[in-house]
N, C-alpha and C positions, 0 to 999 in steps of 0.2 A: 552324301557327298555324291555329287556328278561329277566324274572325268572327263576331260575333252578328248578327243578322237584325233587320231592322225592313220593315214593309211599311204601304202605306197609297195615298192615293188619288194621283195623278201630278200636281203643278201644270205644266202645259206649257209655260207662258210662259217655263220655263227654258231648254229648248232653243236657244232665240233670245240666251242670254247663254254660251256655249259654246262654237258651232260649229266656232271655228278650231283649238280645242286639238286637236294631233294625238295619234295613238294612241300610247301609253309602249311603252317596250322593256321586255324582261326585267329583274326587280332585281336589279343587280351591287353591293356594298359599295362604300362610295368610297374611294378611295385617290389620292393625289398622287404624278404622276409623278417619280420623283427627277431624271429629266434637264433639268427645264423650271427654268431659271434664271431667279426673279423674287423681287422682295421679297414676301414674305408679309402681305398686309394685316392690321392689330391690328383690334382692335373700337374704338380711337380712330381709325383711319382710315375706319372705315365712317362713324364719326358725322361725320367733318367733311364726307365726301365727301355724306354728305346733307342737310348744312346748309342748312335753310330760307331762309337770308337774310333776317333777321327785319326788317331795315332798308331792304333793298326795299319800297317801297309795293306794296300789293297792288291799288290804283286799281278796287275793285269796284264794275261797274256794274250796276245792275238795269235788266233789258230788259224784264221784264213780269211782270205777276202777273194769274193768274186762279184759279178755282174748280174745284177738283176734284172728281170724285162715287168714292166707294169703299166700301169693307165696314166695318161700325159692327164695336166689339167683340165680336160675334157671327158675324162672318162675311157680317152681311148686307148687301145694297147698299142706300145710302140718299145723300141730298141733303146738300151742304155738309159733305163729310168734312174737308177740307182747304183750303189756299191754295197756290199754286205762287208760287215766286218763281226766275224765270229771270233770273241772273246770268253774268258772266264775272269771273275775275281774272288778274291778274299772276302769273307765276312767273319761275324763272329763265332765261336764256340768250334775254332777249326775247319769251318766247311768254305766249301769253291760254289760262287754261281756262274752258271753258265750263262750266257745272254749273246744276243747279238745286236748291231747298230746298223741300220740302212741310213745311209747317206745319198742326198740328194746328187743326181746331176742335172747339168743342160739346167739349172734354176739359179744361174747366177755366181757370183762371186765369194756369197755369203759374207761375214758368217750367219749360220743357220739356227734358228731356234729349234729345239728339239724338246720330243716328249717322250717319256718314261710310259709303256704300254704293260697293263698287268693281264695276262690271258685267264679267262674261266675254269671253272674248279675242274672240268674234266680233264684239259690237258695242258701242255707246256710251250715253251716259245716255238717248236717245231714242226706246227698243225699249218697246212697250208692257208687257210684263214687268216692266222695272225701273220703270216709274208705276204698275203694280199693286202691286208690293210696298212702293214708296216710302210709297203710300197705306195699305196694310195697316197699316206702321208706325206713319203717322200717327194711323190710326184708333183705335189703343189708347194715344195720348197720347206719341210718342214722334218728335221731328221728325225728318226725314232730308234728306241731302244727298247727291246722285249726280252723280258726276264722272265727267270724259271724261277717258281716259288719252292718252296721248300719239300713237297710231295710230288713232285712232276717228275716225270722223266729219268733223267740225268740224275737227280736228286733221290729217287722213289728208295733206293737202300738205304738211306739214311732215315727214311721216315715209313719202311715198310708196314708197320702195324699202327700208323696213325691215326686214320680214318677210324677204327674201332677203338683206340685208346681216347678218342676227343670224350669217350663219358668221364674222361679222368679230368677234372676241370683244370690242376697245375701244368697236366701235359700240352692242355689248349692252349693254355695262356702261354706258354713259350714256345709252342707253335707261331702262333701268330705274330707274337713279337721277334720272333725270326725273321718274320716276312717284314714286319714294317722298318727292321733294322737293314734287310736286302734293298729294300725300295730305296730307302735314304743313302745307302753305299753306293747304291746305282745313280744316284746323283753327283758321287762322288768320283765315280767315274768320266762323269761327263767332265766335273771342272779337271781331273787330271788330263783328259784328251782334248781339253778345249783348243787350245793353240795348234797342236800339232795336227787335228782333223778339221778346224775350222767352224766348230760350235761357238754358238753364243750361249756360254754357262750360265749368264743371267737371263736368259729366255728359256726356262725349263718348265714343262708341262707334265700333265699325268691323265692318261685314261684308263680305266680298267673297266672287263664286264665281268656281273655276276660276284664272283671271289675275288677276282681283282680288283673291283669297285670296294666291296668291302673292307678289303686290306688299304685300298687307296684311300678309303675315307679317313683311315686313322692315320695313314703314313703322312699324308698332305697337311694333317688337320695339326700336326705336332711341326711337321718341318716346314718353316714359313718361307723359303726360297724357291718354293714350287709355285708358279705363276697363275697359272691356269688350269683348273681340274674338272674333266668328266668323268662321271661315275653313270654306267650305264647298267640297269638291270640289278641294282643293288639297293639296300635301305637302311633303318636304322638298327636292326638286329640281324644276329645269325641267324640261319635256317638249321632246320630239325635234325640236320646229319651232321652238322657240326656241335651239336646237343648231345647225340645219342648214338654219333657213329653207325656202319651199316646195319646192324644189330638191330635197330629200331629201339623204340622205346615213346611212352608218354612226355611228347616236350613239355607241355604245363607244369606235370608232375617235376620233371627232371628239373626243370627250370628252378623249383623252388629247394632244390638240394643247396645245403651249404655250400658245399666245392663248388658247383655250377653257379651259383649266384655269386659267390665271389672273382670266379671267370671270367663272367659275364661283364660283370661291371669293373673289371680290367679292360676287356677287348671289345664290346660292342661300339660301334660307330655313334650310337644312341650318346655317348659320355665324351664322344670326341669333338664331332662336326660344329658344337656349338663357335669353336676356335678357327674355322673358317670366315675369318672376318674382317673388315676394313674393307681394302679395295680388291681382294683374291678372289676374282671370279671365281664361279661355279655352275656346273650344266648338270643337271640329272635327266637320263632319258630312260622312259619304264612302258612299260606294257601295260594296257589297264585291264588285261585278262591274266596277268601273269600268274601261275600256279605254283611258283616256287617263292619268289619273290612277292609277299602282299602289298599291293598299292597302297594300302595305308601306311609301311614303313616307308616305303619313299614318301611320301608328302609328310610325314613325322621327322625324318632327316632332312629335306627340305626345307620344313619351317624352322628348324634348331639353328640351320647355317644362319651366320650374323652378318656375313659378306652383303656390301650396298650393291653386287653384280653377281645376281645368282639367278637362274631360270630353271624351270620344269615344264620339260616336253613329254605328251604320252604319245604313242601309237597305239593302234587297234590291233592287238595280240598278246601272245602270251613270250615265255620265259627264251624261245628259240626263234621268236617271230619279228626280231628288230629289222625294220625294213631299208633298205639302199638310201633312202633319202634321208635316215637318220644318220648314216654314217657321215652322209655330205654334208650337212648340218653341225655336226660336230667339229669335222675339220676345218670347216670356214670359221666355228665359233672360236674355235681355238687359235686359228691362226690369227684371227684379228687381234686377239687379246694378248698374243706372242710377237706382236709388230714391235720394230723398233722404233725406239724412241729416239728422233732426229737429233741431230750434230747442231748444239746453239753456238757452234763455237765461231760461226761465220756470220757476226752480226755486228752492229755500227753504231756508234754513238756520236751525234753531232754535239761539241763542245758548244756550240753557241746557242743551240737549244735545249741541249741535256735531252733530245730526242731518241729513245733506242728501237732501232729498227730490225727486224731479220727477213730470210727467207723461209716461208712457211713451206712444207711438203705439200704436194697436192690434193686436193679433196679434204674432206671434212673428217680427216682419221684422229687427229691431233688438236689440241687447245692449247692453251699456255697461260701459265700462272707468273706469280712473283714471288720469291723466297727473302724473306727479310731476317736476318739475326746473324750472330757470329760465325765466324769462317772457321773457329775451332769445333762448335755444336755442328756445322754444316760436315765437316771431315768425317766426324763421327757418327755419321748418319741420323745424328740428334734432331731431326727436323720433323714436323707433322702438321696436320693441318693449322695448330692455331701459329706456325711461323710464316703462313701465307698472306701475304697483302691482301687487303680486302677487293683489289683489281683483278679477280680470277676469274678465269675463262675468258681471255681475251678474245674480241670477234676478228681485231685487225692485228696486223704482223707489227706493232709498233707502242710504245709507251714515253710516256714523258717520266723523265726522276730527276729530280734534285739532286742525287746523288750515285755513283755507280761505283763500289770498289771493294776492297778485301777485307775490312775493318768491321769493328761493330756497327750492327744495326745499319748494314748496305744491302743492296738489292742485288738478288742472283735471279736469272730466267730460268724458269723450269718448264720441260715442255711434257707434256699429260697426254696418256691414249686416253682415248674419249670411251673406248671400249671396258679398258679396264680400270682406268682412275688411277694407274701406276705415272710417278713423276721421275726424272732422273734429270741429272745436272751432270752427265757425263763423265768424265774422268777425273781425278784427281790429277795433282801437277806432277807426281811421281808416275802416271800412266795407268795405275790401277783404278776400278771404277768404284764409285761411289755407291752405296747401300741404297735399294730403293728409297723412294718419298710416296706420301700419299697426300698430296697437294689437294684436298677437299676444301673450297671455299668454306672459311669459318662461319 
């Protein structure tokens, strides 16, 4: 297999994000040991285990707010790029998660899309590198929320012996699912702060590096409300220090131990990412000489993803060599896929000609389709590509209709993001947003 190369200036701060991830082992195909007797988890089992417990109060505590100094959209550093909001929120098992939001200043009135950021295995939310990256996103109009995983900094006391305990399969499984739940509850925090902080909770993305990418693959595969995922320096399986702990072991032999095999079948991205499907965009960024996450693992994860909008980019280097150009690309990629679906209420129907016209936004960011079906199904979000009329991907902002109304088999205009393939019909009559659609042409 020949891997394409990409080069560019190194963004040195990344090394702080991934220091703990151990050296990978030669690639071997994944097989399950026949002698291991356990109940193999189904997809529903994984969903149930990753339940974010929406009935559990978040108890969001805003600890502090301060102004940040970061680069503008041209990469030049200036004053007042963003506002930091330091907070804690409750999660399952009696734990609290420290996080901070970086809110865009001087980027218009919003509401702003937001990306949850998962740091690498070596540190938590407070490393300078994560702050720089969050400010980079905020300075282009995307708010960021940086979370702290279970074994990082403020939460270390709750997991002091965790790394060595990863040799115990059930401990590893519980640890990983705690992180999955914490990511999902972070999105609930965004929902809760949507109105008061001017976020758009319908446009939430995720980006993670190394360990953060591994956890993000699991969490966003389960939670379909994440709209644009970027996984950097991570692939289809866990590295050897999550199998052996810091004491080390023969990873291939350890993988064949039944308690490990069961844990990995519960936890590794290999078993999750095929559910990144439909219109949900996915981007992998990897080094062709990564000494910790084998390139073959990245290729396998990418191949398993079933989304119609996925990409894999290679750079020339190892685990701590991700160049600045790839950060810039990831930000632009995510920004395009978190673009706001335009409001289509400003449309006109000529009664004489039955011609519907509307005002499209500039450029070729959006195309338009037609939904045809009952209003009841529409209100419930029960529409898919089979509900879209054959007049898909209209090239002109007009359409001749025999009828336009609110009854059975009447027509509704859908705006679609060309990048993400998602559609939205805006708000319901009560003001709440309708669920996303996937208006692919039949």
